[in-house]
C-alpha positions in Angstrom: 16.2 -4.0 8.8 18.2 -3.7 5.5 17.4 -1.4 3.4 18.7 -0.8 -0.5 17.2 2.0 -2.6 17.3 3.0 -6.4 16.0 3.5 -9.2 13.3 1.1 -10.8 15.8 -0.6 -13.2 18.8 -0.7 -10.7 16.5 -1.4 -8.0 15.3 -4.7 -10.0 18.7 -5.6 -10.7 19.7 -5.6 -7.0 16.7 -7.7 -6.0 17.8 -10.4 -9.0 21.2 -10.0 -7.6 20.3 -10.1 -3.6 18.5 -13.7 -4.4 21.0 -15.7 -6.7 21.8 -19.5 -5.8 25.3 -17.7 -5.0 24.2 -15.4 -2.6 22.1 -17.3 -0.5 20.9 -21.1 0.5 18.8 -22.6 -1.9 16.8 -24.8 0.8 16.2 -21.6 2.8 12.7 -19.9 1.5 12.3 -16.7 1.6 9.3 -14.6 1.4 8.9 -11.1 -1.0 5.9 -8.9 -0.3 5.3 -7.2 -3.4 3.6 -3.8 -4.2 1.3 -5.1 -6.4 0.7 -8.5 -8.2 2.1 -7.1 -11.7 5.2 -6.6 -9.4 5.5 -9.8 -8.0 5.2 -11.5 -11.3 7.6 -9.3 -13.1 10.5 -10.4 -10.5 9.2 -14.0 -10.4 9.5 -13.6 -14.8 12.7 -12.1 -14.3 14.5 -14.5 -11.7 13.3 -17.4 -13.6 15.2 -15.9 -17.0 18.3 -15.4 -15.0 18.8 -18.4 -12.9 16.5 -21.0 -15.3 14.6 -21.6 -11.7 12.6 -20.0 -8.5 13.0 -22.2 -5.7 11.8 -21.6 -2.1 10.6 -18.1 -3.2 6.9 -16.9 -2.6 5.5 -13.6 -3.5 2.5 -12.2 -2.1 0.6 -9.1 -1.3 -0.2 -6.9 1.6 -3.8 -8.5 1.5 -2.3 -12.2 0.8 -0.1 -11.7 3.7 -3.0 -10.6 6.0 -5.0 -14.1 4.8 -2.1 -16.0 5.4 -1.5 -14.5 9.4 -5.6 -14.7 9.7 -6.2 -18.0 9.0 -3.7 -18.9 11.8 -6.4 -18.0 14.6 -6.9 -21.0 16.3 -10.5 -19.5 17.1 -13.4 -20.0 15.0 -13.8 -16.9 12.6 -16.9 -15.2 11.0 -16.5 -15.0 6.9 -14.9 -11.4 5.8 -17.6 -8.8 4.9 -17.9 -8.7 1.1 -17.3 -6.0 -0.5 -20.3 -5.9 -2.9 -24.2 -5.1 -2.8 -24.7 -6.0 1.0 -21.6 -3.4 1.6 -23.3 -0.9 -0.6 -26.7 -1.2 1.1 -25.2 -1.1 4.4 -23.8 2.6 3.2 -27.4 3.4 1.6 -28.9 2.5 4.9 -26.5 5.0 6.5 -27.1 8.0 4.3 -30.7 7.5 4.3 -30.8 8.1 8.6 -32.0 11.3 10.0 -29.2 13.7 10.2 -26.7 11.8 7.7 -29.5 12.3 5.0 -27.4 15.0 3.6 -26.9 13.8 -0.1 -29.1 11.7 -2.4 -28.0 7.9 -2.2 -27.6 7.4 -6.0 -25.0 4.4 -6.9 -22.3 6.7 -8.3 -22.3 8.5 -4.8 -22.7 5.5 -2.7 -19.6 3.7 -4.6 -17.7 7.0 -4.3 -18.5 7.0 -0.7 -17.7 3.6 -0.1 -14.2 4.4 -1.8 -13.0 7.5 0.3 -14.5 5.5 3.6 -12.4 2.4 2.9 -9.2 5.0 2.5 -10.1 6.4 5.9 -10.2 2.5 7.7 -7.2 2.4 5.6 -5.4 4.9 7.2 -6.4 4.0 10.7 -8.2 7.5 11.0 -10.2 7.7 14.3 -13.3 9.5 13.9 -13.4 11.4 17.1 -9.7 12.4 16.1 -10.8 14.1 12.5 -14.2 15.6 14.2 -11.6 17.3 17.2 -8.9 18.4 14.4 -12.1 19.8 12.5 -13.5 21.7 15.3 -9.8 23.4 16.6 -8.0 23.8 13.1 -7.3 27.4 11.8 -7.1 26.2 8.2 -9.6 28.4 6.3 -9.9 25.7 3.7 -10.9 23.1 6.3 -14.1 25.9 7.9 -15.1 26.5 4.3 -16.0 22.7 3.9 -16.6 21.9 7.6 -20.5 21.1 7.2 -19.6 18.7 4.6 -16.5 17.2 6.4 -18.1 16.7 10.1 -21.2 15.2 7.8 -18.3 12.7 6.6 -17.0 12.0 10.1 -19.9 11.0 11.4 -21.2 9.0 8.4 -17.6 7.4 9.2 -18.1 6.5 12.4 -21.8 5.0 11.9 -20.3 3.1 8.9 -17.6 1.3 11.5 -20.0 0.5 13.8 -22.4 -0.9 11.2 -19.5 -3.0 9.6 -18.7 -4.5 12.6 -22.0 -5.6 13.5 -23.3 -7.5 10.8 -24.3 -11.2 11.8 -22.3 -13.6 10.0 -19.5 -11.6 9.3 -16.8 -9.8 10.4 -15.5 -6.4 9.2 -11.9 -5.5 7.6 -11.2 -4.3 10.7 -12.0 -7.3 12.7 -9.8 -8.9 10.2 -7.3 -7.0 9.8 -6.8 -7.1 14.1 -6.8 -10.6 13.9 -4.2 -11.0 11.3 -2.0 -8.0 13.3 -2.5 -10.2 16.3 -1.0 -13.4 15.0 2.4 -11.4 13.8 4.7 -12.2 16.6 4.2 -16.1 17.1 3.0 -17.0 13.5 4.4 -20.2 12.3 4.1 -18.9 8.4 6.7 -15.7 8.7 8.7 -18.0 11.2 8.9 -20.6 8.1 10.6 -18.2 6.0 14.6 -17.4 6.6 13.8 -13.8 5.2 11.3 -11.5 4.3 11.4 -9.0 1.5 9.1 -6.1 1.0 9.8 -4.5 -2.9 8.5 -1.2 -4.5 7.0 0.7 -1.9 7.0 4.4 -2.1 4.2 4.6 0.7 2.0 2.4 2.8 -1.5 2.6 4.2 -1.8 3.1 7.8 -2.8 -0.3 7.7 0.3 -1.4 5.9 2.6 0.3 7.9 1.2 -1.1 11.1 1.8 -4.3 9.7 5.1 -3.7 8.1 6.4 -2.2 11.9 5.0 -5.1 13.7 7.1 -7.5 11.1 10.5 -5.8 11.3 10.3 -5.5 15.1 10.4 -9.6 15.1 11.9 -10.5 11.8 14.8 -10.5 9.6 14.0 -7.6 6.7 15.0 -6.2 3.3 13.3 -3.4 1.8 14.0 -2.6 -1.8 12.6 0.8 -2.1 12.1 2.9 -5.3 13.5 6.1 -4.1 16.3 8.7 -5.6 17.9 11.9 -3.7 16.5 14.1 -7.0 13.5 16.2 -7.4 11.2 13.7 -9.2 11.1 11.8 -5.5 10.5 14.6 -3.8 6.9 13.2 -3.1 8.3 10.1 -1.1 11.0 11.6 0.6 8.9 12.3 4.0 8.1 8.4 4.0 11.0 7.3 3.5 12.9 9.7 5.7 10.8 8.4 9.1 10.4 4.8 8.1 12.8 3.7 6.0 16.2 5.6 6.9 16.3 4.5 10.1 17.2 1.0 9.5 20.3 -0.7 10.4 22.0 -1.1 7.3 21.4 1.0 4.5 22.9 1.0 0.7 22.1 3.2 -1.9 22.4 1.5 -5.2 24.3 3.0 -8.1 21.3 4.5 -10.7 21.1 2.8 -14.2 19.5 4.5 -16.8 15.9 4.5 -17.3 13.3 5.4 -20.3 13.7 9.1 -19.3 17.9 9.3 -18.9 19.0 12.7 -18.0 15.7 14.2 -18.4 14.8 12.7 -14.7 17.4 15.0 -13.1 15.2 18.0 -14.8 11.5 16.8 -13.6 9.8 19.1 -11.2 12.6 22.0 -11.4 11.1 24.9 -13.0 13.5 26.3 -15.8 15.2 23.3 -16.6 15.4 20.7 -19.2 17.4 17.9 -20.7 17.3 15.9 -24.0 15.6 12.5 -23.7 15.4 10.7 -27.1 13.7 7.4 -25.8 10.8 9.7 -24.7 8.0 10.3 -27.3 4.8 12.8 -26.9 1.7 12.4 -28.6 -1.7 14.0 -28.3 -4.6 12.2 -29.1 -8.5 13.6 -29.1 -10.2 10.6 -27.0 -9.7 6.9 -26.7 -10.5 6.3 -30.6 -7.3 8.6 -31.3 -5.2 7.1 -28.5 -5.9 3.6 -30.1 -4.8 4.7 -33.2 
């Protein structure tokens, strides 16, 4: 794995240069996995503006990549459980069961709970591990919220079981396992001369699992938004644990952004710096913001 890291302006410039026609054979296809569809659209547009054409470069997201890998499974696959009213009905049924009916199943509560359960699933958290941590941790904050957190762990366990048993459908966990199992011998991934991951300063457990599996079997270059300044401290642990061990590491010379030198003072108590490109305004409510 190769790693290039810098602030966002420098990272985009390095990416454009990396895919220039003079630095790569145009007949060799490249896959670019982006942190969002908007990022991918911007990079595609910048490449087209710079080189007048974008050939053999495919942009996708993590979810798009999972769909490609899952489609390679030769065995017939059930449809993916939709994230709609059926999903909400399953959660509402779970929290109406005796012992789990701690809260009223209002529409807003079910929606918020669904997001929390999906976040737990994306982190690859295990219900039994969560429960063990709750009962053994000395953290006073956990002790105060123990009844609620234990209830959440029980609901999460029931949620994983229920979504895996809906007739005619697969849960997202089953879909993910199917896609992950196809990485090593993937005809889709093998069709690319190079794979790029762009713009990820963090990943969910599932994303990291897929990323690690791909980097173990295919040529990968990571373009990571990161600088060794206090403003990026939130991403340091992930960067050092998952990116820094790369075989080739390049710190790209940073380029000035909208914050200018003021970026160096962000999150440093007592420091400040002029930032002429930045203008702050206060507005009362949405109408004031629009005005």
